[in-house]
C-alpha angles and dihedrals in degrees: 000000000000121000118242125210123203114218119195113227121228118218116249097243090053091050089067097041113105116249117259128206141090096322095057094044092052093055093051094049091048090052092053093047092051092052092047090051091050091051091050092047090051094048092049095040094116098048094039094044094110092053093047090048092050092050092046090051093052091047093048091050091051095045096046089049092068097073119057094238098039090115088067090059090049091050094049091048090051092051092047090050092050093048091049093049092051092048091048092052094051093045093048092052094053104040112115103203114076093208090062096049120116127247097255109055101153127093091235091055092049092052091048092050093049090048092050093051098045099041093041091049090047092054092048091049092049092048091048090052097046105041108279135277094330102190116217119044094005117109092217098088090054094045092048090049091048090049093052093045095048098048091037093059091055091046094048094047092048095045096044111127115226128175111254112242114252108254112256117235116247117248091254094053093044093050090047093048094047100041111020109027096045123110090261095039128103094261110027116203094011123133140195124238134175094027111189126186114222134187088255099044126287143305133205142164116256114216110199123212089217138355129037134286089272088072090059092046093051090050094054094114093047091048092051088051092049091051091044094239134130110266093237089060094063124070129178128186141166115285097236114223094009135097117304087240092065130085134173118238124196120193115194129210082184128002107258089210093063095088093050126196133263120242103258094203140263092315088086086087116088102211091199097059100022090234126129129198100230100171144334136269122232092269093055096256115135121262109221133209123197118227091175143350129206088271093055144277120342119231118227139205121194122196128187143135124239112302090013093123103256096131096050090046090054090048088059095048093047092049089051091050095049094053095042100054096259116142109234122204113184134190118188107178093187089082091272094297098125098051104020095149092067099052091103099019103071133063094252129011128181128178102194133068089239090055089050092054090049089053090053090051091053093046088053088055091048090050093056093042091054092042092056091047096047093048089065098033118125113223142165118241127209092275092056095254120145108231133176122225121031118221096193139046126251115198110244095001096129104325133035125249114263118215119193114198119189116184118200085015094177087076093059093042090054091067117098111273096005094113095056091044093052092046091053090051095045093052098044110023101080095074088052095053099256125128128188123216111189121186124205140172089235143340099263115142094242091061089068095054132253126304135051092284090071091072091049091052092052093048092049094048095045090053086071126042115341116187114184119185123179110317132196103233130056089202092071100046093097092043096060094045105025112199094018120115096215134116115216090173090063094058110117120252092215137027118239089266091057098254121133122267092213110155094030114126146089131295128201104201139112090324096051090197118159090216136112117267135178122217121232112263115237101215094181113028089161089067093058091041094054100042129070124020131292114252112227135194120269117266096257092050091047089053092051091048089068135206095323089065095040093053097043096110093049091053090046092051090050092051090050088055088053096256128132113226118184123223113268119269091244096047091127136055106311091343124307096261091052092049092051092048095050098039124077114261089241092057106111090207090057090046090055091049090051091049092053092042089056087067091067115001119186114283094023095131093049092048093052094043090053090049092053092049093049093045092059096200139052116293137185124254092240091058092048090051093048096047097042097042092235129129119261089241092054091048091050093050092047094050090051091053092047090050091058088049092052092244099111136039131202103223096175139350105309092351119113137176145169111277089246091059100040093109095052113099115249124240114279090240093051091049091050 
């Protein structure tokens, strides 16, 4: 009986379904593991590079050992790698753009790369020629491992990532942050940038959190205290051309102005710009003073207490003027003691306050003479046009610049009418090529004379050059340099080594820097006063200046002989008496003329000679003055002139007589 077999039928949809079980699951897991391993290998490719290179080297040696000439391929690959490495090293060293440079720029890296290529290539070539890696007794496994370890150590040490140390703050920044910029410091929230160490300390730019640079300047003392420094060793000024919230601070280990600089000579004046480098600021940059601008001369006021450096500063300016064709007129009311070297080295020198006032009168006449001449002058402008009437002054075309220097100017301004006279000159003289340079002990209002015009004079002068050396009163600091946050009264009188700080101060000129400067020191003013030639006024100006100017050398010669010669009667416009007669009695100029004329009115000599003849015996100067109505000074000058003429004799100290009565005893009262 045949056997029957029962076969179970499988549905059609199940016949096409893939088999499931352990085999399929194993393939899927292996695939995921491989992908995961590849991702790990890729992420760690840099750190594991030596191991990958070692494995690749072993595999290459084994593969190339199969053909008989595989060593040739290995040798060619080694040579190509060496050539590429050398070319890469030379190209990387010479490339100019940093963004195109290679990863290994150093010499050590280049040598390591060359060693890896040549030694690794040599091992692969040897393995390819001798049958491959050959584990067991073959030396190749050890050599390959040594190669990978040796070059791997260098690679891992070079490529090791370490956290860069946080940059340490400099001492200056740390001190500023701890003591100045804190919530309780002088400038909360401020910071320092651009810190630069100098040979005298350091400088930086202060960036304020709020406010302007003036806030930093006004806090200079507090900042010095916060940094535990002397106040004079900290200086703060405006950061020119930068944000208003920025200021420049300079901190000194020693003041760079202490050594000072020597006056290099008249070449300090730039005749193209009219500016002269008269000193240096603390940072070594030149401090400039304007003799003139394109619009005309620049007036000047100089302030400074005793031993502040005013006289030596004037010596430098006068030496510069003498050797650059500028006409200098000087009044030294202290009998010529402040500026003695220039008595015979300038065009006109006076050593009394009355002489200074006479100079101002003459300059006023010159001003009007030039003004009348310039208003009708023909000249060629920059476009080549011929014009008539010039509204500005050109140095040397056709006349020289006239510079009037009055030391101790308060003595001249105290004379009647001087204030109005000076104001008139200050307001009108620039277009005529005349500049005033007035010198004072300080900027107090009483220095400029009485009356409302004195304030106007100060404002006009300070709109030009203002030079302020050490002063005696803190109350006047802001008057001399309005708008400046500086304290000339706080400047030291001596340096730490005991030497004088003369010449140290502030200058408002073309630089307009609120920073300390020190003027050049003229060590030998006599040299500049005795060399070169003295510039003089043009003929028409000399004629307008009058007899006081024409007879200046005769009066100087008389003073050098010990004689006192009064100013001529017609020293002022048309003669003092004529001026007083024609001008209203309220005219301050006429009042000044009358005051000076009172020193020596016309006929003084004859009046005193007649008095001596009528007296008939020796008489004292005081008696002569009282009975003639003249001043003692006028009587003294007249008696001196009569003595040289042989018409008066000094019989005793202060006792005079006519020569015919010299032997007659004087009255007991007169002798007493």
